[in-house]
mmCIF file of the N, C-alpha and C atoms, coordinates in Angstrom:
data_MODEL
# 
_entry.id   MODEL 
# 
loop_
_atom_site.group_PDB 
_atom_site.id 
_atom_site.type_symbol 
_atom_site.label_atom_id 
_atom_site.label_alt_id 
_atom_site.label_comp_id 
_atom_site.label_asym_id 
_atom_site.label_entity_id 
_atom_site.label_seq_id 
_atom_site.pdbx_PDB_ins_code 
_atom_site.Cartn_x 
_atom_site.Cartn_y 
_atom_site.Cartn_z 
_atom_site.occupancy 
_atom_site.B_iso_or_equiv 
_atom_site.pdbx_formal_charge 
_atom_site.auth_seq_id 
_atom_site.auth_comp_id 
_atom_site.auth_asym_id 
_atom_site.auth_atom_id 
_atom_site.pdbx_PDB_model_num 
ATOM 1   N N  . UNK A 1 1  ? 234.168 97.259  192.514 1.00 0.00 ? 1  UNK A N  1 
ATOM 2   C CA . UNK A 1 1  ? 232.991 98.096  192.383 1.00 0.00 ? 1  UNK A CA 1 
ATOM 3   C C  . UNK A 1 1  ? 232.963 98.630  190.958 1.00 0.00 ? 1  UNK A C  1 
ATOM 4   N N  . UNK A 1 2  ? 231.774 98.689  190.387 1.00 0.00 ? 2  UNK A N  1 
ATOM 5   C CA . UNK A 1 2  ? 231.622 99.241  189.039 1.00 0.00 ? 2  UNK A CA 1 
ATOM 6   C C  . UNK A 1 2  ? 230.587 100.331 188.979 1.00 0.00 ? 2  UNK A C  1 
ATOM 7   N N  . UNK A 1 3  ? 230.761 101.252 188.056 1.00 0.00 ? 3  UNK A N  1 
ATOM 8   C CA . UNK A 1 3  ? 229.819 102.338 187.883 1.00 0.00 ? 3  UNK A CA 1 
ATOM 9   C C  . UNK A 1 3  ? 228.673 101.818 187.008 1.00 0.00 ? 3  UNK A C  1 
ATOM 10  N N  . UNK A 1 4  ? 227.461 101.840 187.566 1.00 0.00 ? 4  UNK A N  1 
ATOM 11  C CA . UNK A 1 4  ? 226.304 101.423 186.810 1.00 0.00 ? 4  UNK A CA 1 
ATOM 12  C C  . UNK A 1 4  ? 225.759 102.578 185.946 1.00 0.00 ? 4  UNK A C  1 
ATOM 13  N N  . UNK A 1 5  ? 225.633 103.718 186.562 1.00 0.00 ? 5  UNK A N  1 
ATOM 14  C CA . UNK A 1 5  ? 225.066 104.936 185.865 1.00 0.00 ? 5  UNK A CA 1 
ATOM 15  C C  . UNK A 1 5  ? 225.861 106.111 186.318 1.00 0.00 ? 5  UNK A C  1 
ATOM 16  N N  . UNK A 1 6  ? 225.973 107.124 185.439 1.00 0.00 ? 6  UNK A N  1 
ATOM 17  C CA . UNK A 1 6  ? 226.604 108.380 185.782 1.00 0.00 ? 6  UNK A CA 1 
ATOM 18  C C  . UNK A 1 6  ? 225.673 109.498 185.300 1.00 0.00 ? 6  UNK A C  1 
ATOM 19  N N  . UNK A 1 7  ? 225.560 110.550 186.106 1.00 0.00 ? 7  UNK A N  1 
ATOM 20  C CA . UNK A 1 7  ? 224.689 111.674 185.807 1.00 0.00 ? 7  UNK A CA 1 
ATOM 21  C C  . UNK A 1 7  ? 225.462 112.958 185.985 1.00 0.00 ? 7  UNK A C  1 
ATOM 22  N N  . UNK A 1 8  ? 225.074 114.024 185.283 1.00 0.00 ? 8  UNK A N  1 
ATOM 23  C CA . UNK A 1 8  ? 225.721 115.311 185.460 1.00 0.00 ? 8  UNK A CA 1 
ATOM 24  C C  . UNK A 1 8  ? 224.683 116.415 185.520 1.00 0.00 ? 8  UNK A C  1 
ATOM 25  N N  . UNK A 1 9  ? 225.063 117.417 186.193 1.00 0.00 ? 9  UNK A N  1 
ATOM 26  C CA . UNK A 1 9  ? 224.359 118.741 186.241 1.00 0.00 ? 9  UNK A CA 1 
ATOM 27  C C  . UNK A 1 9  ? 225.549 119.707 186.119 1.00 0.00 ? 9  UNK A C  1 
ATOM 28  N N  . UNK A 1 10 ? 225.264 120.945 185.710 1.00 0.00 ? 10 UNK A N  1 
ATOM 29  C CA . UNK A 1 10 ? 226.393 121.929 185.624 1.00 0.00 ? 10 UNK A CA 1 
ATOM 30  C C  . UNK A 1 10 ? 227.200 121.943 186.882 1.00 0.00 ? 10 UNK A C  1 
ATOM 31  N N  . UNK A 1 11 ? 228.479 121.579 186.749 1.00 0.00 ? 11 UNK A N  1 
ATOM 32  C CA . UNK A 1 11 ? 229.423 121.604 187.864 1.00 0.00 ? 11 UNK A CA 1 
ATOM 33  C C  . UNK A 1 11 ? 229.366 120.429 188.835 1.00 0.00 ? 11 UNK A C  1 
ATOM 34  N N  . UNK A 1 12 ? 228.562 119.444 188.532 1.00 0.00 ? 12 UNK A N  1 
ATOM 35  C CA . UNK A 1 12 ? 228.411 118.305 189.450 1.00 0.00 ? 12 UNK A CA 1 
ATOM 36  C C  . UNK A 1 12 ? 228.360 116.982 188.683 1.00 0.00 ? 12 UNK A C  1 
ATOM 37  N N  . UNK A 1 13 ? 228.758 115.949 189.386 1.00 0.00 ? 13 UNK A N  1 
ATOM 38  C CA . UNK A 1 13 ? 228.697 114.598 188.799 1.00 0.00 ? 13 UNK A CA 1 
ATOM 39  C C  . UNK A 1 13 ? 228.126 113.666 189.909 1.00 0.00 ? 13 UNK A C  1 
ATOM 40  N N  . UNK A 1 14 ? 227.291 112.746 189.532 1.00 0.00 ? 14 UNK A N  1 
ATOM 41  C CA . UNK A 1 14 ? 226.744 111.739 190.441 1.00 0.00 ? 14 UNK A CA 1 
ATOM 42  C C  . UNK A 1 14 ? 226.926 110.400 189.836 1.00 0.00 ? 14 UNK A C  1 
ATOM 43  N N  . UNK A 1 15 ? 227.193 109.363 190.657 1.00 0.00 ? 15 UNK A N  1 
ATOM 44  C CA . UNK A 1 15 ? 227.362 108.002 190.160 1.00 0.00 ? 15 UNK A CA 1 
ATOM 45  C C  . UNK A 1 15 ? 226.462 107.105 191.022 1.00 0.00 ? 15 UNK A C  1 
ATOM 46  N N  . UNK A 1 16 ? 226.008 106.019 190.364 1.00 0.00 ? 16 UNK A N  1 
ATOM 47  C CA . UNK A 1 16 ? 225.390 104.877 191.099 1.00 0.00 ? 16 UNK A CA 1 
ATOM 48  C C  . UNK A 1 16 ? 226.360 103.747 190.782 1.00 0.00 ? 16 UNK A C  1 
ATOM 49  N N  . UNK A 1 17 ? 226.924 103.219 191.858 1.00 0.00 ? 17 UNK A N  1 
ATOM 50  C CA . UNK A 1 17 ? 227.902 102.137 191.739 1.00 0.00 ? 17 UNK A CA 1 
ATOM 51  C C  . UNK A 1 17 ? 227.387 100.858 192.374 1.00 0.00 ? 17 UNK A C  1 
ATOM 52  N N  . UNK A 1 18 ? 227.878 99.732  191.921 1.00 0.00 ? 18 UNK A N  1 
ATOM 53  C CA . UNK A 1 18 ? 227.467 98.412  192.459 1.00 0.00 ? 18 UNK A CA 1 
ATOM 54  C C  . UNK A 1 18 ? 228.641 97.620  192.854 1.00 0.00 ? 18 UNK A C  1 
ATOM 55  N N  . UNK A 1 19 ? 228.461 96.878  193.896 1.00 0.00 ? 19 UNK A N  1 
ATOM 56  C CA . UNK A 1 19 ? 229.545 95.950  194.273 1.00 0.00 ? 19 UNK A CA 1 
ATOM 57  C C  . UNK A 1 19 ? 228.934 94.697  194.882 1.00 0.00 ? 19 UNK A C  1 
ATOM 58  N N  . UNK A 1 20 ? 229.586 93.584  194.667 1.00 0.00 ? 20 UNK A N  1 
ATOM 59  C CA . UNK A 1 20 ? 229.226 92.321  195.246 1.00 0.00 ? 20 UNK A CA 1 
ATOM 60  C C  . UNK A 1 20 ? 229.848 92.306  196.656 1.00 0.00 ? 20 UNK A C  1 
ATOM 61  N N  . UNK A 1 21 ? 229.068 91.866  197.603 1.00 0.00 ? 21 UNK A N  1 
ATOM 62  C CA . UNK A 1 21 ? 229.573 91.801  198.987 1.00 0.00 ? 21 UNK A CA 1 
ATOM 63  C C  . UNK A 1 21 ? 229.696 90.319  199.305 1.00 0.00 ? 21 UNK A C  1 
ATOM 64  N N  . UNK A 1 22 ? 230.875 89.789  199.128 1.00 0.00 ? 22 UNK A N  1 
ATOM 65  C CA . UNK A 1 22 ? 231.117 88.348  199.297 1.00 0.00 ? 22 UNK A CA 1 
ATOM 66  C C  . UNK A 1 22 ? 231.115 87.912  200.735 1.00 0.00 ? 22 UNK A C  1 
ATOM 67  N N  . UNK A 1 23 ? 231.488 88.812  201.668 1.00 0.00 ? 23 UNK A N  1 
ATOM 68  C CA . UNK A 1 23 ? 231.535 88.421  203.085 1.00 0.00 ? 23 UNK A CA 1 
ATOM 69  C C  . UNK A 1 23 ? 230.121 88.086  203.569 1.00 0.00 ? 23 UNK A C  1 
ATOM 70  N N  . UNK A 1 24 ? 229.070 88.741  203.009 1.00 0.00 ? 24 UNK A N  1 
ATOM 71  C CA . UNK A 1 24 ? 227.745 88.567  203.486 1.00 0.00 ? 24 UNK A CA 1 
ATOM 72  C C  . UNK A 1 24 ? 226.803 88.033  202.397 1.00 0.00 ? 24 UNK A C  1 
ATOM 73  N N  . UNK A 1 25 ? 227.345 87.553  201.307 1.00 0.00 ? 25 UNK A N  1 
ATOM 74  C CA . UNK A 1 25 ? 226.561 86.984  200.202 1.00 0.00 ? 25 UNK A CA 1 
ATOM 75  C C  . UNK A 1 25 ? 225.431 87.899  199.805 1.00 0.00 ? 25 UNK A C  1 
ATOM 76  N N  . UNK A 1 26 ? 225.769 89.009  199.159 1.00 0.00 ? 26 UNK A N  1 
ATOM 77  C CA . UNK A 1 26 ? 224.750 89.926  198.734 1.00 0.00 ? 26 UNK A CA 1 
ATOM 78  C C  . UNK A 1 26 ? 225.298 90.922  197.716 1.00 0.00 ? 26 UNK A C  1 
ATOM 79  N N  . UNK A 1 27 ? 224.472 91.891  197.370 1.00 0.00 ? 27 UNK A N  1 
ATOM 80  C CA . UNK A 1 27 ? 224.852 92.942  196.445 1.00 0.00 ? 27 UNK A CA 1 
ATOM 81  C C  . UNK A 1 27 ? 224.470 94.271  197.064 1.00 0.00 ? 27 UNK A C  1 
ATOM 82  N N  . UNK A 1 28 ? 225.212 95.295  196.701 1.00 0.00 ? 28 UNK A N  1 
ATOM 83  C CA . UNK A 1 28 ? 224.986 96.640  197.234 1.00 0.00 ? 28 UNK A CA 1 
ATOM 84  C C  . UNK A 1 28 ? 225.098 97.671  196.127 1.00 0.00 ? 28 UNK A C  1 
ATOM 85  N N  . UNK A 1 29 ? 224.223 98.673  196.165 1.00 0.00 ? 29 UNK A N  1 
ATOM 86  C CA . UNK A 1 29 ? 224.476 99.825  195.311 1.00 0.00 ? 29 UNK A CA 1 
ATOM 87  C C  . UNK A 1 29 ? 224.689 101.057 196.230 1.00 0.00 ? 29 UNK A C  1 
ATOM 88  N N  . UNK A 1 30 ? 225.525 101.948 195.689 1.00 0.00 ? 30 UNK A N  1 
ATOM 89  C CA . UNK A 1 30 ? 225.964 103.141 196.419 1.00 0.00 ? 30 UNK A CA 1 
ATOM 90  C C  . UNK A 1 30 ? 225.787 104.327 195.512 1.00 0.00 ? 30 UNK A C  1 
ATOM 91  N N  . UNK A 1 31 ? 225.270 105.429 196.024 1.00 0.00 ? 31 UNK A N  1 
ATOM 92  C CA . UNK A 1 31 ? 225.113 106.676 195.266 1.00 0.00 ? 31 UNK A CA 1 
ATOM 93  C C  . UNK A 1 31 ? 226.106 107.711 195.766 1.00 0.00 ? 31 UNK A C  1 
ATOM 94  N N  . UNK A 1 32 ? 226.811 108.323 194.827 1.00 0.00 ? 32 UNK A N  1 
ATOM 95  C CA . UNK A 1 32 ? 227.846 109.325 195.097 1.00 0.00 ? 32 UNK A CA 1 
ATOM 96  C C  . UNK A 1 32 ? 227.465 110.631 194.421 1.00 0.00 ? 32 UNK A C  1 
ATOM 97  N N  . UNK A 1 33 ? 227.731 111.747 195.065 1.00 0.00 ? 33 UNK A N  1 
ATOM 98  C CA . UNK A 1 33 ? 227.607 113.086 194.504 1.00 0.00 ? 33 UNK A CA 1 
ATOM 99  C C  . UNK A 1 33 ? 228.961 113.747 194.678 1.00 0.00 ? 33 UNK A C  1 
ATOM 100 N N  . UNK A 1 34 ? 229.560 114.138 193.534 1.00 0.00 ? 34 UNK A N  1 
ATOM 101 C CA . UNK A 1 34 ? 230.877 114.791 193.532 1.00 0.00 ? 34 UNK A CA 1 
ATOM 102 C C  . UNK A 1 34 ? 231.897 114.028 194.389 1.00 0.00 ? 34 UNK A C  1 
ATOM 103 N N  . UNK A 1 35 ? 231.810 112.692 194.329 1.00 0.00 ? 35 UNK A N  1 
ATOM 104 C CA . UNK A 1 35 ? 232.739 111.824 195.009 1.00 0.00 ? 35 UNK A CA 1 
ATOM 105 C C  . UNK A 1 35 ? 232.395 111.528 196.483 1.00 0.00 ? 35 UNK A C  1 
ATOM 106 N N  . UNK A 1 36 ? 231.345 112.146 196.969 1.00 0.00 ? 36 UNK A N  1 
ATOM 107 C CA . UNK A 1 36 ? 230.889 111.950 198.385 1.00 0.00 ? 36 UNK A CA 1 
ATOM 108 C C  . UNK A 1 36 ? 229.729 110.965 198.440 1.00 0.00 ? 36 UNK A C  1 
ATOM 109 N N  . UNK A 1 37 ? 229.771 109.963 199.324 1.00 0.00 ? 37 UNK A N  1 
ATOM 110 C CA . UNK A 1 37 ? 228.698 109.033 199.453 1.00 0.00 ? 37 UNK A CA 1 
ATOM 111 C C  . UNK A 1 37 ? 227.402 109.665 199.877 1.00 0.00 ? 37 UNK A C  1 
ATOM 112 N N  . UNK A 1 38 ? 226.359 109.517 199.108 1.00 0.00 ? 38 UNK A N  1 
ATOM 113 C CA . UNK A 1 38 ? 225.018 110.001 199.483 1.00 0.00 ? 38 UNK A CA 1 
ATOM 114 C C  . UNK A 1 38 ? 224.264 108.946 200.280 1.00 0.00 ? 38 UNK A C  1 
ATOM 115 N N  . UNK A 1 39 ? 224.436 107.722 199.861 1.00 0.00 ? 39 UNK A N  1 
ATOM 116 C CA . UNK A 1 39 ? 223.667 106.645 200.562 1.00 0.00 ? 39 UNK A CA 1 
ATOM 117 C C  . UNK A 1 39 ? 223.962 105.324 199.881 1.00 0.00 ? 39 UNK A C  1 
ATOM 118 N N  . UNK A 1 40 ? 223.562 104.254 200.526 1.00 0.00 ? 40 UNK A N  1 
ATOM 119 C CA . UNK A 1 40 ? 223.748 102.920 199.933 1.00 0.00 ? 40 UNK A CA 1 
ATOM 120 C C  . UNK A 1 40 ? 222.613 102.004 200.432 1.00 0.00 ? 40 UNK A C  1 
ATOM 121 N N  . UNK A 1 41 ? 222.430 100.949 199.679 1.00 0.00 ? 41 UNK A N  1 
ATOM 122 C CA . UNK A 1 41 ? 221.482 99.905  200.075 1.00 0.00 ? 41 UNK A CA 1 
ATOM 123 C C  . UNK A 1 41 ? 222.132 98.570  199.860 1.00 0.00 ? 41 UNK A C  1 
ATOM 124 N N  . UNK A 1 42 ? 222.080 97.729  200.897 1.00 0.00 ? 42 UNK A N  1 
ATOM 125 C CA . UNK A 1 42 ? 222.634 96.397  200.836 1.00 0.00 ? 42 UNK A CA 1 
ATOM 126 C C  . UNK A 1 42 ? 221.503 95.382  200.753 1.00 0.00 ? 42 UNK A C  1 
ATOM 127 N N  . UNK A 1 43 ? 221.607 94.384  199.871 1.00 0.00 ? 43 UNK A N  1 
ATOM 128 C CA . UNK A 1 43 ? 220.621 93.372  199.708 1.00 0.00 ? 43 UNK A CA 1 
ATOM 129 C C  . UNK A 1 43 ? 221.297 92.033  199.968 1.00 0.00 ? 43 UNK A C  1 
ATOM 130 N N  . UNK A 1 44 ? 221.063 91.432  201.092 1.00 0.00 ? 44 UNK A N  1 
ATOM 131 C CA . UNK A 1 44 ? 221.629 90.085  201.335 1.00 0.00 ? 44 UNK A CA 1 
ATOM 132 C C  . UNK A 1 44 ? 220.929 89.103  200.334 1.00 0.00 ? 44 UNK A C  1 
ATOM 133 N N  . UNK A 1 45 ? 221.558 87.945  200.202 1.00 0.00 ? 45 UNK A N  1 
ATOM 134 C CA . UNK A 1 45 ? 221.100 86.962  199.250 1.00 0.00 ? 45 UNK A CA 1 
ATOM 135 C C  . UNK A 1 45 ? 219.629 86.734  199.282 1.00 0.00 ? 45 UNK A C  1 
ATOM 136 N N  . UNK A 1 46 ? 219.015 86.657  200.409 1.00 0.00 ? 46 UNK A N  1 
ATOM 137 C CA . UNK A 1 46 ? 217.609 86.358  200.496 1.00 0.00 ? 46 UNK A CA 1 
ATOM 138 C C  . UNK A 1 46 ? 216.681 87.544  200.130 1.00 0.00 ? 46 UNK A C  1 
ATOM 139 N N  . UNK A 1 47 ? 217.268 88.750  199.944 1.00 0.00 ? 47 UNK A N  1 
ATOM 140 C CA . UNK A 1 47 ? 216.499 89.920  199.487 1.00 0.00 ? 47 UNK A CA 1 
ATOM 141 C C  . UNK A 1 47 ? 216.897 90.453  198.149 1.00 0.00 ? 47 UNK A C  1 
ATOM 142 N N  . UNK A 1 48 ? 217.778 89.710  197.454 1.00 0.00 ? 48 UNK A N  1 
ATOM 143 C CA . UNK A 1 48 ? 218.245 90.173  196.132 1.00 0.00 ? 48 UNK A CA 1 
ATOM 144 C C  . UNK A 1 48 ? 217.110 90.393  195.144 1.00 0.00 ? 48 UNK A C  1 
ATOM 145 N N  . UNK A 1 49 ? 215.984 89.739  195.323 1.00 0.00 ? 49 UNK A N  1 
ATOM 146 C CA . UNK A 1 49 ? 214.811 89.953  194.421 1.00 0.00 ? 49 UNK A CA 1 
ATOM 147 C C  . UNK A 1 49 ? 214.347 91.361  194.493 1.00 0.00 ? 49 UNK A C  1 
ATOM 148 N N  . UNK A 1 50 ? 214.571 92.106  195.616 1.00 0.00 ? 50 UNK A N  1 
ATOM 149 C CA . UNK A 1 50 ? 214.129 93.471  195.795 1.00 0.00 ? 50 UNK A CA 1 
ATOM 150 C C  . UNK A 1 50 ? 215.091 94.475  195.183 1.00 0.00 ? 50 UNK A C  1 
ATOM 151 N N  . UNK A 1 51 ? 216.260 93.999  194.783 1.00 0.00 ? 51 UNK A N  1 
ATOM 152 C CA . UNK A 1 51 ? 217.331 94.918  194.281 1.00 0.00 ? 51 UNK A CA 1 
ATOM 153 C C  . UNK A 1 51 ? 216.892 95.697  193.029 1.00 0.00 ? 51 UNK A C  1 
ATOM 154 N N  . UNK A 1 52 ? 216.359 95.046  191.980 1.00 0.00 ? 52 UNK A N  1 
ATOM 155 C CA . UNK A 1 52 ? 216.042 95.821  190.760 1.00 0.00 ? 52 UNK A CA 1 
ATOM 156 C C  . UNK A 1 52 ? 215.056 96.952  191.009 1.00 0.00 ? 52 UNK A C  1 
ATOM 157 N N  . UNK A 1 53 ? 214.060 96.713  191.863 1.00 0.00 ? 53 UNK A N  1 
ATOM 158 C CA . UNK A 1 53 ? 213.040 97.785  192.104 1.00 0.00 ? 53 UNK A CA 1 
ATOM 159 C C  . UNK A 1 53 ? 213.664 98.969  192.896 1.00 0.00 ? 53 UNK A C  1 
ATOM 160 N N  . UNK A 1 54 ? 214.507 98.666  193.880 1.00 0.00 ? 54 UNK A N  1 
ATOM 161 C CA . UNK A 1 54 ? 215.178 99.720  194.639 1.00 0.00 ? 54 UNK A CA 1 
ATOM 162 C C  . UNK A 1 54 ? 216.150 100.489 193.785 1.00 0.00 ? 54 UNK A C  1 
ATOM 163 N N  . UNK A 1 55 ? 216.861 99.821  192.905 1.00 0.00 ? 55 UNK A N  1 
ATOM 164 C CA . UNK A 1 55 ? 217.814 100.471 192.001 1.00 0.00 ? 55 UNK A CA 1 
ATOM 165 C C  . UNK A 1 55 ? 217.044 101.388 191.012 1.00 0.00 ? 55 UNK A C  1 
ATOM 166 N N  . UNK A 1 56 ? 215.915 100.889 190.485 1.00 0.00 ? 56 UNK A N  1 
ATOM 167 C CA . UNK A 1 56 ? 215.103 101.697 189.593 1.00 0.00 ? 56 UNK A CA 1 
ATOM 168 C C  . UNK A 1 56 ? 214.596 102.958 190.297 1.00 0.00 ? 56 UNK A C  1 
ATOM 169 N N  . UNK A 1 57 ? 214.217 102.831 191.564 1.00 0.00 ? 57 UNK A N  1 
ATOM 170 C CA . UNK A 1 57 ? 213.741 104.005 192.289 1.00 0.00 ? 57 UNK A CA 1 
ATOM 171 C C  . UNK A 1 57 ? 214.845 105.028 192.430 1.00 0.00 ? 57 UNK A C  1 
ATOM 172 N N  . UNK A 1 58 ? 216.084 104.589 192.694 1.00 0.00 ? 58 UNK A N  1 
ATOM 173 C CA . UNK A 1 58 ? 217.253 105.505 192.873 1.00 0.00 ? 58 UNK A CA 1 
ATOM 174 C C  . UNK A 1 58 ? 217.531 106.203 191.527 1.00 0.00 ? 58 UNK A C  1 
ATOM 175 N N  . UNK A 1 59 ? 217.491 105.432 190.421 1.00 0.00 ? 59 UNK A N  1 
ATOM 176 C CA . UNK A 1 59 ? 217.712 106.011 189.095 1.00 0.00 ? 59 UNK A CA 1 
ATOM 177 C C  . UNK A 1 59 ? 216.638 107.043 188.806 1.00 0.00 ? 59 UNK A C  1 
ATOM 178 N N  . UNK A 1 60 ? 215.373 106.738 189.132 1.00 0.00 ? 60 UNK A N  1 
ATOM 179 C CA . UNK A 1 60 ? 214.260 107.654 188.864 1.00 0.00 ? 60 UNK A CA 1 
ATOM 180 C C  . UNK A 1 60 ? 214.467 108.943 189.658 1.00 0.00 ? 60 UNK A C  1 
ATOM 181 N N  . UNK A 1 61 ? 214.977 108.859 190.860 1.00 0.00 ? 61 UNK A N  1 
ATOM 182 C CA . UNK A 1 61 ? 215.298 110.041 191.648 1.00 0.00 ? 61 UNK A CA 1 
ATOM 183 C C  . UNK A 1 61 ? 216.249 110.958 191.008 1.00 0.00 ? 61 UNK A C  1 
ATOM 184 N N  . UNK A 1 62 ? 217.208 110.465 190.385 1.00 0.00 ? 62 UNK A N  1 
ATOM 185 C CA . UNK A 1 62 ? 218.214 111.311 189.670 1.00 0.00 ? 62 UNK A CA 1 
ATOM 186 C C  . UNK A 1 62 ? 217.524 111.908 188.448 1.00 0.00 ? 62 UNK A C  1 
ATOM 187 N N  . UNK A 1 63 ? 216.858 111.107 187.625 1.00 0.00 ? 63 UNK A N  1 
ATOM 188 C CA . UNK A 1 63 ? 216.281 111.541 186.417 1.00 0.00 ? 63 UNK A CA 1 
ATOM 189 C C  . UNK A 1 63 ? 215.168 112.595 186.712 1.00 0.00 ? 63 UNK A C  1 
ATOM 190 N N  . UNK A 1 64 ? 214.303 112.367 187.700 1.00 0.00 ? 64 UNK A N  1 
ATOM 191 C CA . UNK A 1 64 ? 213.312 113.299 188.082 1.00 0.00 ? 64 UNK A CA 1 
ATOM 192 C C  . UNK A 1 64 ? 213.899 114.606 188.640 1.00 0.00 ? 64 UNK A C  1 
ATOM 193 N N  . UNK A 1 65 ? 215.103 114.526 189.145 1.00 0.00 ? 65 UNK A N  1 
ATOM 194 C CA . UNK A 1 65 ? 215.772 115.661 189.691 1.00 0.00 ? 65 UNK A CA 1 
ATOM 195 C C  . UNK A 1 65 ? 216.491 116.523 188.662 1.00 0.00 ? 65 UNK A C  1 
ATOM 196 N N  . UNK A 1 66 ? 216.353 116.137 187.386 1.00 0.00 ? 66 UNK A N  1 
ATOM 197 C CA . UNK A 1 66 ? 216.952 116.933 186.325 1.00 0.00 ? 66 UNK A CA 1 
ATOM 198 C C  . UNK A 1 66 ? 218.351 116.573 185.945 1.00 0.00 ? 66 UNK A C  1 
ATOM 199 N N  . UNK A 1 67 ? 218.896 115.410 186.474 1.00 0.00 ? 67 UNK A N  1 
ATOM 200 C CA . UNK A 1 67 ? 220.218 114.967 186.164 1.00 0.00 ? 67 UNK A CA 1 
ATOM 201 C C  . UNK A 1 67 ? 220.205 114.396 184.759 1.00 0.00 ? 67 UNK A C  1 
ATOM 202 N N  . UNK A 1 68 ? 221.324 114.603 183.996 1.00 0.00 ? 68 UNK A N  1 
ATOM 203 C CA . UNK A 1 68 ? 221.502 114.087 182.674 1.00 0.00 ? 68 UNK A CA 1 
ATOM 204 C C  . UNK A 1 68 ? 222.327 112.806 182.702 1.00 0.00 ? 68 UNK A C  1 
ATOM 205 N N  . UNK A 1 69 ? 221.804 111.748 182.124 1.00 0.00 ? 69 UNK A N  1 
ATOM 206 C CA . UNK A 1 69 ? 222.479 110.465 182.072 1.00 0.00 ? 69 UNK A CA 1 
ATOM 207 C C  . UNK A 1 69 ? 223.614 110.486 181.065 1.00 0.00 ? 69 UNK A C  1 
ATOM 208 N N  . UNK A 1 70 ? 224.823 110.169 181.458 1.00 0.00 ? 70 UNK A N  1 
ATOM 209 C CA . UNK A 1 70 ? 226.005 110.153 180.596 1.00 0.00 ? 70 UNK A CA 1 
ATOM 210 C C  . UNK A 1 70 ? 226.664 108.791 180.729 1.00 0.00 ? 70 UNK A C  1 
ATOM 211 N N  . UNK A 1 71 ? 227.423 108.399 179.678 1.00 0.00 ? 71 UNK A N  1 
ATOM 212 C CA . UNK A 1 71 ? 228.045 107.100 179.809 1.00 0.00 ? 71 UNK A CA 1 
ATOM 213 C C  . UNK A 1 71 ? 229.162 107.060 180.890 1.00 0.00 ? 71 UNK A C  1 
ATOM 214 N N  . UNK A 1 72 ? 229.158 106.037 181.730 1.00 0.00 ? 72 UNK A N  1 
ATOM 215 C CA . UNK A 1 72 ? 230.283 105.897 182.683 1.00 0.00 ? 72 UNK A CA 1 
ATOM 216 C C  . UNK A 1 72 ? 231.562 105.682 181.901 1.00 0.00 ? 72 UNK A C  1 
ATOM 217 N N  . UNK A 1 73 ? 232.692 105.865 182.512 1.00 0.00 ? 73 UNK A N  1 
ATOM 218 C CA . UNK A 1 73 ? 233.975 105.719 181.844 1.00 0.00 ? 73 UNK A CA 1 
ATOM 219 C C  . UNK A 1 73 ? 234.098 104.333 181.176 1.00 0.00 ? 73 UNK A C  1 
ATOM 220 N N  . UNK A 1 74 ? 234.341 104.285 179.902 1.00 0.00 ? 74 UNK A N  1 
ATOM 221 C CA . UNK A 1 74 ? 234.547 103.033 179.163 1.00 0.00 ? 74 UNK A CA 1 
ATOM 222 C C  . UNK A 1 74 ? 233.267 102.216 178.944 1.00 0.00 ? 74 UNK A C  1 
ATOM 223 N N  . UNK A 1 75 ? 232.111 102.780 179.221 1.00 0.00 ? 75 UNK A N  1 
ATOM 224 C CA . UNK A 1 75 ? 230.864 101.996 179.067 1.00 0.00 ? 75 UNK A CA 1 
ATOM 225 C C  . UNK A 1 75 ? 229.832 102.809 178.313 1.00 0.00 ? 75 UNK A C  1 
ATOM 226 N N  . UNK A 1 76 ? 229.177 102.220 177.282 1.00 0.00 ? 76 UNK A N  1 
ATOM 227 C CA . UNK A 1 76 ? 228.115 102.940 176.600 1.00 0.00 ? 76 UNK A CA 1 
ATOM 228 C C  . UNK A 1 76 ? 226.803 102.849 177.456 1.00 0.00 ? 76 UNK A C  1 
ATOM 229 N N  . UNK A 1 77 ? 225.896 103.830 177.260 1.00 0.00 ? 77 UNK A N  1 
ATOM 230 C CA . UNK A 1 77 ? 224.594 103.726 177.898 1.00 0.00 ? 77 UNK A CA 1 
ATOM 231 C C  . UNK A 1 77 ? 223.779 102.786 177.105 1.00 0.00 ? 77 UNK A C  1 
ATOM 232 N N  . UNK A 1 78 ? 223.144 101.830 177.770 1.00 0.00 ? 78 UNK A N  1 
ATOM 233 C CA . UNK A 1 78 ? 222.335 100.830 177.111 1.00 0.00 ? 78 UNK A CA 1 
ATOM 234 C C  . UNK A 1 78 ? 220.809 101.236 177.172 1.00 0.00 ? 78 UNK A C  1 
# 
């Protein structure tokens, strides 16, 4: 699992993480707030084309909510 994006608000951290799901041939993103799972979306191989749009919507939710984008550990923001 890798951290795609990290956000902060005073006293809080949120991550969007991604993992390949090899058992079911797909990809999944998971959203965490202070280490607790907020939610996840799984995209089987035949729905992977929907992944970028769904991920962009999750990112927009954090940004619109006033979260500040910070670099994940060891990764620059692109």
